[in-house]
Structure formats: C-alpha cells, structure tokens
C-alpha positions, 0 to 999 in steps of 0.5 A: 424511435420505437421501443425495439430500437431503444432496446437494441441501443441499450443492449449494445451499450450494456454489452460494450460496457461489459466487454470494456470491463473484461479487458482489464489487464492483470495486475501481477508483480513483475521482476522489475516491480518486486520489492525485496522482502527484508525485515524492517530493521534492515532500514531504508538506507540514507533517509531524513526519516531515520533516527540519528545514531541508528544503523541499518541492520541493528535489530536491538536498537530498532526494537528499543526505539519501538518500545520507547515510541510505544511507551512515551510517544504513542501511548495516550495514557502516559501522555495525558496523565 
C-alpha cells in the first residue's frame, strides 16, 4: 500500500468517528422523566429507610432529625472525644 492510500483510509476513519460523535441524541428531560420538585421533608412515601415515627410533610421533626444526626452521628469530634 502506498502512502496516499493509507492517508485516505485514515481520513475516512477519522471522518466516520467524527460523524458518529455528532449523532448523539439530546438528553433533555421529557414529561415522563421529570421528577416533581418537592422539598426533602415531604418524604419518600412508604420506605424502609424512613425514620420510625416520622410522617412525610412534618418539617419540624425533619429538621430536628437533621440536627440530631449532625450533633451525634456525623460529627467526628463528638464521636471520638
């Protein structure tokens, strides 16, 4: 094979790769894929990961639980000392 033929094959391969990259479909959210924009304290419904006794929509108990986690469970200073 001569150099011109190799150059043509390389040019075609690069052009094909470039066209494949341009063929990506847009990734916009559609009406079926949109999640409602609700506050976190509204809850996840019935789930095994919901704290016992907490009812979805109870903002004050949600905030108290976050404060308790920050103070005791996730604060390394209070856990170690």
